[in-house]
C-alpha positions in Angstrom: -79.3 36.5 2.4 -81.4 39.4 3.6 -84.7 40.7 2.3 -86.1 44.0 3.4 -89.0 46.2 2.4 -88.1 49.7 1.3 -91.7 50.9 1.4 -92.5 50.1 -2.2 -90.4 47.1 -3.2 -88.7 44.2 -1.5 -85.0 44.0 -2.1 -83.1 40.8 -2.0 -79.6 41.3 -0.7 -76.8 38.7 -0.6 -73.4 39.0 1.1 -70.3 37.7 -0.6 -69.6 35.1 2.1 -73.1 33.6 1.3 -72.4 32.9 -2.4 -71.0 29.4 -2.1 -69.6 27.3 -4.9 -72.0 28.7 -7.6 -71.8 32.5 -7.3 -73.8 33.2 -10.5 -76.7 31.0 -9.3 -76.6 32.6 -5.9 -76.9 36.1 -7.5 -79.9 35.4 -9.6 -82.9 37.5 -8.6 -80.9 39.6 -6.1 -80.8 43.4 -6.1 -77.5 43.9 -4.2 -74.3 42.0 -3.6 -72.6 43.3 -0.4 -68.8 43.0 0.2 -66.3 44.3 2.6 -62.8 45.3 1.6 -61.2 42.0 2.6 -63.5 40.2 0.1 -62.2 42.1 -3.0 -59.1 40.0 -3.8 -61.4 36.9 -3.9 -64.4 38.4 -5.6 -63.5 38.6 -9.3 -66.1 36.0 -10.4 -68.8 37.4 -8.2 -68.2 40.9 -9.6 -68.3 39.6 -13.1 -71.5 37.6 -12.5 -73.1 40.5 -10.7 -72.9 42.5 -13.9 -74.3 39.7 -16.0 -77.2 39.2 -13.5 -77.9 43.0 -13.2 -77.0 42.9 -9.5 -75.8 46.1 -7.9 -72.6 46.0 -5.8 -72.0 47.7 -2.5 -68.6 47.7 -0.7 -68.0 48.7 2.9 -64.3 49.8 2.6 -64.0 51.5 6.0 -60.8 50.7 7.9 -58.8 49.8 4.9 -56.5 51.7 2.5 -58.3 52.1 -0.9 -56.3 50.5 -3.7 -57.5 51.3 -7.1 -58.3 48.4 -9.3 -60.8 46.9 -11.8 -63.1 46.1 -8.9 -64.1 49.7 -8.9 -65.8 49.4 -12.3 -68.3 47.0 -10.8 -69.2 49.0 -7.7 -72.3 51.2 -7.4 -72.0 52.1 -3.7 -68.8 52.6 -1.7 -68.7 53.4 2.0 -65.4 54.8 3.1 -63.8 56.4 6.2 -64.5 60.0 6.9 -60.9 60.8 6.2 -61.5 60.2 2.5 -62.8 62.9 0.1 -65.9 61.1 -1.1 -66.8 63.5 -3.9 -63.2 63.4 -5.4 -63.2 59.6 -5.1 -66.6 59.4 -6.8 -65.5 61.6 -9.6 -62.2 59.8 -10.1 -63.6 56.3 -10.1 -67.1 56.8 -11.6 -68.7 54.9 -8.7 -72.3 56.0 -8.6 -72.4 56.8 -4.9 -69.5 57.2 -2.5 -70.3 58.0 1.2 -67.8 58.9 3.9 -69.1 57.9 7.3 -67.9 56.1 10.3 -71.4 55.3 11.8 -73.7 54.6 8.9 -74.8 51.1 8.1 -74.3 50.2 4.5 -77.8 48.9 4.1 -79.2 52.4 4.9 -77.8 53.6 1.6 -79.1 50.9 -0.7 -81.6 51.8 -3.4 
């Protein structure tokens, strides 16, 4: 779990691999749940509980082919390869923020 100061609030961030056996409890009082593309097939419960606990979801999907699915409905921030059309993907999926970059760190885009 990470915690960092944005200048005016401290954000609690948890990575999917840190959730353990009780994902809902691990998500309580967190601002962001961070996943990578490989986590998505195993993240159904975490994505469901993130919505119940008002936790925003960010996915670093660089290096993997994007396969549409229900997981997109839970995502607020998606980081993709530069070869993707971020604006078209954002409009198609309804994800709040889609960023195409090969260098950016996902945490630089959290709000």
